[in-house]
N, C-alpha and C positions, 0 to 999 in steps of 0.2 A: 504494500500500500504506500502510495506517495501522497503527501498533503501539500496543498498550495494555498496562497493567500493568507487570510487571517487564521485559518485552521493550522497552517504550517508556522505561524508566528512571524510571517513576513509583513511586519508593520514598522514604520519608522518610529523609533522610540522618542524622537524629539518632536516631530510634527504630527504624529499619529496618522499620517497619510498611509493608505494601504492599497488604493486602486492600482497604481502603477506596479507595485510589488505583486499583487494578485495576478495581474496580466502576465508579467514576466515569469513568475514562478509557475503559473499554469502552462504557459508555452513551453518552458523548459521541462516540466513534468511530462507533457505529451510527447515531446521530442525524445526524451529519455526512454519512455515506454516503447515508442516505435523502434528506436535503435536497439533496445534490449530484445525485443521480439525478433528483430531481423538478425541479430548476431548471437543470441543466446547469452548475452552478458547480463550482469545484475543491474537492473534499472535503478535501484536506489543509489548505487555507487555513482553511476553516471549523473543522476539528478543532483546529488550532493556536490559533486565537483562543479557542475555547471552553474547551479545557483550561487555557490560560493564565489566563483570567478566573476559572475555577472553582477550580483548585488550584495554579496557578503560583506565586503569592506565598507560599503556605504551604510549598511545597517549597523555594523559594529561601531562605526564612527558616530552614528546618531545616538546610540546608547551611551557612549562616552560623553557626548554633548548633553544629553538628557540628565545624566547623573551629576555632571559638574554644574549645570545651571539650576536644576530643580532641587538640589540638596539643601538649599538655603533660600527661604522665601524672600529674604532681603535682596537677593540678586534679581529675582523676578520683579519685585517692587521697583528697583532701580531702573530696570529696562522699561517698565511701563511709564515711570515718571520721565525718563529721558525722551521717550516717544511723545508723551503729552507736551513736554516743554518744546520739543522740536516743531510740533505743529503750530505753536503760537508764534514762532519766529518768522 
């Protein structure tokens, strides 16, 4: 069984965006199953390598950003305040 999209945890940890990752992971899952059937290879191994190469680093970076920004509500407050002040200028 291969999972894609939200079911596979393919959601950006910073922006919570998931449609792009659902489309990419679904496409990669389908290609991996097709290739596995054609070559008798293990589809899950193909899928893991493919999604990691395509979107893995981006998702990992988003988690790092999420943890560093959201670990302290004062950081979020400062960003909101900076944006509010910027709009007045």
